[in-house]
VOGU-3710 file (C-alpha; in Angstrom, 3 decimals, decimal comma):
1> maapvkmdel> 3,552/161,419/45,296  0,952/164,519/45,742  -1,644/162,802/43,466  -1,381/159,759/46,090  -2,255/162,164/48,722  -4,435/163,539/47,432  -7,069/160,492/46,275  -6,025/159,668/50,079  -8,158/162,499/50,772  -10,808/162,547/48,686
11> lvswlgsddv> -11,269/159,291/49,789  -11,043/159,584/53,320  -13,404/163,073/52,934  -16,189/160,251/50,612  -16,582/158,068/53,353  -16,624/160,502/55,975  -19,809/162,284/54,078  -23,122/161,475/55,852  -25,259/160,485/52,583  -22,702/157,658/52,519
21> ynnvlelide> -22,556/156,548/55,823  -26,217/156,102/55,525  -26,052/154,523/53,049  -23,785/151,838/54,550  -26,108/151,717/57,477  -28,726/150,197/55,329  -26,800/147,423/53,635  -25,576/146,270/56,906  -29,332/146,744/57,813  -30,452/144,768/54,901
31> yrvqrkqqem> -27,556/142,144/55,048  -28,781/141,177/58,753  -32,403/141,400/58,591  -31,469/138,656/55,278  -29,271/137,254/57,626  -31,618/136,978/60,909  -34,318/135,282/58,282  -31,584/132,475/56,939  -30,822/131,599/60,710  -35,033/131,337/61,991
41> iqrnkltppt> -35,701/129,588/59,035  -32,719/126,964/60,079  -34,146/127,204/63,263  -37,531/126,403/62,673  -37,181/123,593/60,481  -35,685/122,069/63,996  -37,844/123,223/65,592  -41,909/122,917/65,688  -43,848/126,175/66,710  -45,182/126,239/69,927
51> spkqeektda> -48,540/126,669/71,041  -50,098/130,119/68,874  -49,762/133,324/69,874  -51,709/135,977/67,725  -49,717/136,413/64,714  -50,028/139,723/63,007  -51,710/139,394/59,432  -48,923/140,577/56,779  -49,559/141,551/53,127  -49,156/138,932/50,741
61> seeptrsvai> -46,290/141,330/49,814  -44,046/140,456/52,468  -45,143/136,824/52,093  -42,062/135,113/50,642  -40,002/136,587/53,864  -41,777/135,970/56,734  -40,351/132,996/59,071  -41,856/130,225/59,085  -41,299/128,620/62,441  -43,358/126,960/65,167
71> prfhplkint> -45,152/128,845/66,265  -45,728/128,927/70,646  -49,293/128,375/71,598  -51,289/131,202/73,437  -55,118/129,911/74,555  -57,364/132,923/71,571  -58,592/135,903/73,024  -62,800/135,796/72,849  -64,140/139,710/73,767  -67,146/138,683/72,651
81> gkqlrrrrtf> -69,738/136,750/74,412  -70,559/134,989/70,948  -68,606/131,897/70,063  -66,205/132,030/67,468  -66,940/130,411/64,393  -64,495/128,948/62,042  -63,406/129,099/58,170  -65,469/126,620/56,024  -63,231/126,187/52,988  -59,632/124,457/52,503
91> pnqcetwepf> -56,602/126,984/52,004  -54,588/125,480/49,194  -52,118/124,146/50,955  -53,800/121,858/52,078  -54,463/120,571/48,916  -50,675/119,672/48,309  -50,883/117,130/51,098  -49,670/113,787/49,377  -50,981/110,662/51,484  -48,641/109,013/53,678
101> tgesvvestd> -48,187/105,453/51,941  -48,861/104,212/48,503  -51,522/101,514/48,141  -51,629/99,348/51,321  -52,812/95,630/52,158  -55,471/95,008/53,796  -56,185/92,087/55,267  -59,425/89,320/54,190  -61,990/89,360/56,916  -65,833/88,395/56,844
111> prqlseakea> -67,717/91,691/57,429  -68,841/91,016/61,160  -72,746/91,419/61,559  -73,866/94,493/64,339  -75,790/92,423/67,034  -76,437/95,579/69,593  -79,327/97,322/69,896  -79,631/100,516/67,744  -79,283/103,403/70,468  -81,785/106,151/71,447
121> dqapilcvrd> -81,075/108,710/68,682  -83,139/106,706/66,233  -86,065/109,069/66,861  -85,038/111,254/63,733  -84,089/108,392/61,283  -87,860/107,507/61,282  -88,806/110,821/59,524  -85,374/112,092/58,015  -87,633/113,921/55,464  -90,029/116,079/57,811
131> qvlhmlpdlh> -86,154/116,747/59,953  -85,196/118,304/57,210  -87,446/119,996/55,460  -88,058/121,769/58,783  -84,697/122,737/59,074  -84,392/124,739/55,624  -86,118/128,521/56,728  -83,043/128,170/59,201  -80,933/127,072/56,373  -82,563/129,719/54,247
141> ivpsenviaf> -82,407/127,309/50,847  -85,177/127,652/48,950  -86,334/124,715/46,760  -85,958/125,427/43,003  -87,714/123,499/39,988  -88,543/121,117/42,993  -85,201/120,301/43,660  -83,671/120,835/47,089  -79,939/121,213/47,140  -78,088/121,604/49,876
151> plesfvritr> -74,234/123,586/49,301  -71,620/122,685/51,064  -71,626/126,179/54,032  -75,480/124,963/55,051  -74,210/121,444/54,835  -73,150/121,676/58,161  -75,970/121,539/60,738  -77,299/118,418/58,848  -73,715/116,990/59,448  -74,484/118,256/63,864
161> elcrfpsffn> -77,754/117,933/64,491  -78,939/115,042/61,962  -76,471/112,849/61,603  -74,603/113,682/64,959  -71,087/114,407/64,096  -68,448/116,726/64,487  -69,493/120,112/62,915  -66,036/119,814/61,125  -66,360/116,427/59,603  -68,927/118,700/57,094
171> aplyqrilnl> -66,651/118,164/54,357  -65,342/115,222/54,038  -69,378/114,030/54,966  -70,485/116,501/52,280  -67,860/114,745/49,664  -68,575/111,314/50,657  -71,524/111,031/49,881  -71,331/112,500/46,283  -68,869/109,468/45,797  -71,193/106,957/46,914
181> wnaenpsenq> -74,077/108,346/45,003  -72,465/108,529/42,103  -70,435/105,311/42,204  -74,191/104,137/42,768  -75,506/106,098/40,024  -72,985/106,553/36,406  -74,251/108,525/34,387  -72,262/111,567/32,391  -74,001/114,267/33,976  -72,391/113,271/38,074
191> asivtldile> -73,775/115,064/41,302  -71,755/117,693/42,523  -74,154/118,900/44,812  -76,103/117,572/47,503  -80,402/117,173/47,121  -82,569/115,825/49,849  -82,922/112,558/47,455  -79,340/112,319/47,968  -79,239/113,005/51,419  -82,200/110,132/52,086
201> wfwktemepf> -80,314/107,555/50,009  -77,902/108,545/52,112  -79,638/107,480/55,425  -81,098/104,472/53,904  -77,850/102,728/52,760  -75,016/104,293/55,671  -76,840/105,591/58,640  -80,537/104,075/59,468  -79,595/100,249/59,317  -75,677/101,323/62,216
211> dsperffrlv> -75,548/102,695/65,614  -73,182/105,297/65,509  -70,081/103,776/66,406  -70,497/101,736/63,435  -71,921/104,812/61,486  -68,682/106,838/62,179  -66,682/103,925/60,834  -68,272/103,267/57,516  -67,521/107,529/57,364  -63,963/107,416/58,122
221> kqpcqdcilr> -63,019/104,351/56,135  -62,959/103,555/52,362  -65,840/102,332/51,458  -64,056/99,586/49,612  -61,958/98,289/52,580  -63,267/96,916/55,840  -61,050/98,548/58,464  -59,141/102,076/58,515  -55,397/102,562/57,559  -53,927/106,166/58,759
231> ddflpfikal> -54,690/107,814/55,201  -58,087/107,433/55,731  -57,851/110,226/58,695  -56,095/113,007/56,470  -58,951/114,888/55,527  -61,266/115,179/58,892  -57,646/116,194/60,261  -57,055/118,568/57,693  -60,841/119,660/58,187  -59,672/120,403/61,711
241> lndhpglefl> -57,217/122,585/60,977  -58,663/124,190/58,807  -62,121/124,775/60,855  -60,697/125,095/64,269  -59,976/128,584/66,708  -57,614/126,775/67,920  -54,921/126,221/64,939  -55,714/129,244/63,220  -52,360/130,013/63,489  -50,925/127,589/61,739
251> snhaefqeky> -53,037/128,873/58,715  -49,302/129,851/57,460  -47,471/127,135/58,028  -48,408/124,236/56,016  -45,593/122,131/57,060  -46,125/122,689/60,111  -49,808/121,399/59,730  -48,637/117,993/57,854  -46,698/117,410/61,297  -49,550/117,841/63,460
261> avtvitrify> -51,907/115,706/60,855  -49,160/112,862/61,587  -48,677/113,426/65,317  -52,574/113,335/65,834  -53,102/109,848/63,619  -50,176/107,930/65,397  -51,580/108,993/68,962  -54,855/107,876/67,836  -53,084/104,139/65,990  -51,386/104,312/69,528
271> sinkchsgri> -53,873/104,325/71,565  -56,399/102,666/69,796  -54,845/99,651/67,570  -52,925/97,926/70,220  -52,337/94,835/68,342  -50,560/97,886/66,163  -51,651/95,943/62,748  -51,801/99,657/60,992  -55,557/98,556/60,660  -58,294/100,081/63,016
281> tsrqirrsdi> -60,950/97,776/62,927  -65,127/98,511/63,674  -64,494/96,535/67,100  -61,417/98,855/68,131  -63,599/101,714/67,663  -66,381/100,553/69,842  -63,834/99,913/72,665  -61,689/103,526/72,400  -62,677/106,690/73,214  -62,241/108,753/69,973
291> meafsrvdee> -65,578/109,272/68,897  -65,955/111,291/72,614  -62,395/112,864/71,762  -63,417/114,719/68,081  -67,144/115,610/69,337  -65,279/117,136/72,460  -62,355/118,648/70,195  -65,297/120,247/68,509  -66,809/121,798/71,183  -63,702/122,735/72,601
301> edinkvtryf> -61,928/126,307/72,193  -58,909/125,883/73,838  -56,841/123,151/71,875  -54,959/122,542/74,338  -57,647/120,731/76,703  -58,698/118,244/74,767  -55,306/116,111/76,071  -56,690/113,227/74,167  -55,009/112,979/70,713  -54,971/117,117/70,120
311> syehfyvlyc> -53,455/119,301/72,229  -50,364/121,124/69,875  -48,719/121,703/72,531  -47,811/117,480/72,589  -47,275/117,676/69,541  -44,946/120,416/70,353  -43,228/118,943/72,591  -42,568/115,680/70,470  -41,775/117,326/67,393  -38,965/119,105/69,437
321> rfweldhdrd> -37,342/116,181/70,631  -37,583/114,820/67,792  -35,585/117,992/66,227  -33,212/117,785/68,791  -32,168/114,223/67,898  -32,078/114,387/64,103  -29,067/116,400/63,887  -28,942/115,123/60,063  -32,406/116,541/59,192  -33,325/113,192/57,183
331> yritredllk> -35,905/112,611/59,462  -34,775/109,986/60,970  -33,142/108,758/64,724  -30,126/106,451/64,619  -29,419/104,228/67,898  -26,281/106,712/68,373  -29,412/109,571/68,547  -31,373/107,734/70,694  -28,835/107,247/72,754  -28,647/110,924/73,541
341> ygdhslshmi> -32,489/110,805/74,549  -32,958/112,301/78,268  -29,458/113,112/78,988  -28,498/109,318/77,985  -30,810/108,091/80,304  -31,064/104,966/78,609  -28,437/101,885/78,343  -27,692/100,799/74,413  -29,127/97,249/75,580  -32,149/99,128/75,401
351> vdrifdaapr> -31,569/100,847/72,149  -30,862/98,120/70,609  -33,549/95,818/71,464  -35,915/99,569/70,467  -34,464/99,615/66,906  -35,074/95,439/66,477  -37,906/94,421/68,509  -40,124/97,840/69,313  -43,236/97,655/68,292  -44,170/100,413/65,147
361> pfendrsnne> -47,493/101,630/64,124  -47,075/100,765/60,514  -46,034/98,105/58,326  -43,685/100,127/56,025  -41,894/101,391/58,861  -40,762/97,800/59,977  -38,298/97,253/57,027  -35,665/98,806/58,199  -34,699/98,248/61,144  -31,649/100,753/61,727
371> flsyedfiff> -33,571/104,274/62,007  -36,778/105,143/63,491  -39,484/107,443/61,500  -41,107/110,482/63,194  -44,042/108,221/63,390  -41,770/105,680/65,146  -40,219/107,834/67,818  -43,868/109,009/68,751  -44,250/105,450/69,574  -41,682/105,365/71,755
381> mlseedkane> -41,749/108,657/73,769  -44,672/108,644/74,593  -44,056/104,680/75,996  -40,580/105,986/77,593  -42,921/108,940/79,511  -45,953/107,060/80,630  -44,912/103,529/81,383  -48,108/103,412/83,811  -50,614/102,215/80,814  -51,048/98,933/78,931
391> vsvrywfscv> -49,770/100,081/75,788  -46,601/101,477/77,051  -46,374/98,084/79,122  -46,527/95,522/76,526  -44,279/97,952/74,629  -41,718/97,328/77,182  -41,823/94,405/77,892  -41,885/93,025/74,307  -38,147/94,892/74,035  -37,281/93,250/77,456
401> dvdgdgklnn> -38,357/89,988/76,486  -35,346/89,084/74,334  -36,224/84,557/73,756  -39,650/86,531/72,674  -41,308/83,656/75,354  -43,939/85,783/76,912  -42,118/85,107/80,378  -39,272/87,668/81,932  -36,769/85,698/83,849  -34,625/86,612/86,435
411> memrsfyavq> -32,056/85,629/83,343  -33,485/88,703/80,917  -33,661/91,627/83,862  -30,024/90,389/85,214  -28,453/90,789/81,360  -30,217/94,071/81,550  -29,645/95,473/85,270  -25,686/94,321/84,303  -25,185/97,532/82,582  -27,685/99,636/84,801
421> lhrmqcmghe> -24,754/98,145/87,231  -21,535/99,225/86,034  -23,213/102,728/84,682  -23,987/103,394/88,210  -20,373/102,227/88,979  -18,618/104,669/86,457  -20,623/108,215/87,348  -19,895/107,170/91,001  -23,400/106,369/92,032  -23,764/103,919/95,240
431> ivpfedmlcq> -24,184/100,523/93,923  -27,552/98,863/94,197  -27,291/95,350/93,705  -29,624/92,936/91,368  -31,458/90,465/93,901  -31,792/93,916/96,417  -33,715/95,596/93,118  -35,664/92,566/92,277  -37,009/91,828/95,885  -37,867/95,717/95,990
441> mmdmikpkns> -39,743/95,748/92,843  -41,222/91,613/93,475  -42,775/93,288/96,164  -44,453/96,122/94,190  -45,303/94,034/91,822  -46,644/91,487/93,157  -46,509/88,371/90,321  -48,625/85,097/90,567  -45,536/83,202/90,060  -42,226/83,945/91,706
451> dylvvedflq> -39,632/82,478/89,081  -41,101/84,660/86,064  -43,218/87,872/85,026  -46,472/88,166/83,156  -47,813/91,429/81,239  -50,941/90,821/83,413  -48,912/91,203/86,283  -47,273/94,666/85,088  -51,158/95,190/84,052  -53,071/94,592/87,751
461> pecsqvsgal> -55,010/97,751/89,075  -52,965/97,617/92,368  -49,388/97,699/90,130  -50,979/100,249/87,401  -48,123/103,023/89,088  -45,459/101,277/90,387  -44,918/99,151/87,444  -42,926/101,458/85,434  -40,223/101,144/88,036  -39,196/97,540/87,351
471> fdalfnlnky> -38,472/99,505/83,341  -36,082/101,676/84,541  -34,383/100,062/86,919  -33,765/97,979/83,888  -32,752/100,388/81,284  -33,365/104,008/82,298  -30,630/105,016/84,839  -31,821/108,481/85,398  -35,408/107,353/85,906  -34,193/104,751/87,997
481> lmfeqrdpfa> -32,447/106,894/89,924  -34,972/109,163/90,711  -36,966/106,356/92,140  -34,571/105,458/94,940  -34,409/108,838/96,270  -38,257/110,235/95,742  -39,908/112,146/98,251  -43,177/110,642/99,757  -44,262/114,105/100,228  -43,827/114,521/96,449
491> erqkredefe> -44,885/112,005/95,453  -47,966/111,981/97,152  -48,456/115,625/95,473  -47,712/114,373/92,237  -50,610/112,125/92,696  -53,180/114,383/93,612  -52,401/117,418/90,871  -54,706/117,935/87,754  -53,221/115,842/85,325  -54,853/112,582/84,157
501> tdwdrfacid> -51,631/111,056/82,964  -47,647/110,725/83,247  -47,841/112,007/79,832  -50,017/114,846/80,652  -47,800/115,749/83,321  -44,794/115,408/81,189  -45,744/117,406/78,099  -46,634/119,899/80,253  -43,692/120,667/82,061  -41,639/120,251/78,843
511> ynrlameeea> -43,569/122,564/76,966  -43,232/125,229/78,947  -39,404/124,955/79,395  -39,471/124,567/75,264  -41,196/128,115/75,399  -39,007/129,834/78,162  -36,068/128,530/76,229  -37,422/130,360/72,792  -37,818/133,189/75,047  -35,189/133,330/76,346
521> reeeaieidw> -33,197/132,871/72,438  -35,541/135,709/71,185  -34,425/138,333/74,062  -31,136/137,579/73,655  -31,644/138,364/69,768  -33,017/141,525/70,913  -30,445/142,625/73,320  -27,445/141,924/70,443  -29,319/144,006/67,922  -29,685/146,678/70,240
531> vtvdedsnrh> -26,386/146,214/71,227  -25,471/146,636/67,341  -27,341/149,340/66,951  -25,952/151,352/69,920  -21,975/150,196/68,271  -23,172/151,168/64,713  -24,308/154,685/67,019  -21,041/155,696/68,416  -18,859/154,844/65,603  -21,391/157,428/63,686
541> nevgg> -20,125/160,282/66,098  -17,268/159,703/66,452  -16,363/159,887/62,743  -18,947/162,540/62,297  -17,231/164,993/65,422
//
């Protein structure tokens, strides 16, 4: 028995030594770090980055182990009075992006001849060569062998001042000029740099005959097409991600750069392509605010101030909401998933109609009505949280117009409201009879025909802020009850606040909620770490004692 006892004494003595204790603590710390990184990666796969914090630079050696959490956004702080200039080269990670779709089918329509008068910016058109020659000293370009060539980094001023495109259009414009020239002049020696002669040729063929909207349209679309498809916007959004200081924090998050691009492009199609064909025409460009939005995002350092299409915080809200519902992480929302949206506020009847009849942004998404893609979810959420615009009104009208005759009659409304009545009863809320609800809504909307409602009734200027209440009454119980219990004073405050749309207001509130939840999780993780360290220290002191 002496030998086992001696072995036990030696084991206890060895375990109690400081060297062994320190080694064990190091192993535990390494395990915790690895586990925390794995948890962060899993959590980041579920949630997008919040609007950017200024992240600390990390060494290349640390890159494989860094977290890929989607960052929250904090406005860039600029200490100097100079404008913060932007990177001009594409990161390699952007080059790995694949198009969203394969070959797209394009409708064949005759090209429209522009009849509008040319705009006031025709002055430099007549002397484009002189304009460019005048810029040469500032661009530090010296002619070589009687050839004036413009490197990509020197072409920005021409893009902005001469062509009147946003500065981040520089690389796509430069590449388009070369592609068109090489296609027009096939030879073994393809041009790889834009010269003055090539620029002048491009101007006379692609710029001079057209006004600003048509120039924008022709630049974005593919030369062989007569409309803009969703992949056509990719080079420009990539350039924005690489160029804009407000998005620089995403430079190490390639996966979220792609999701941001998908979100921006889908929002553009949501607002501009109101027929939901997945093809933007020249006429739709003229009727839209897309050119103003691109110009503003080029000038504005704070990306979140550009609430049309480009706000990172808006992307964060959309992506987080999608990820909260997509529990199996297959980038698809099922009917059961969507029923959980907004604390189960939607009725099962409207969820079925969303999957079966709601407009979808792109043709390839319509083949399967058993799930919603991320792009489909963007259409849904923009429509659900802002029912005061034409696109959302048409979205929901197509859902509740079950027979598709363009008229919303009492029978259709009664069938949707019957589900709401049952839910009110089950939840113990005061029952509002269908007749009372309908009378109230008709008084607010004032339709031309009292027997049915048409889309135009909802789009009357005086109805823009109240027409969504009928849709809420038919399928969103939580919002309908809030409408019934609304505070007139709060409603007046809402009309006088800083937000232009209901979506802007919702996105701001929801982003703050998500950011606070993320900060609370981070603080909780820090507290757990400190508690663990204290326990380890106490245990070490006890062993030492």
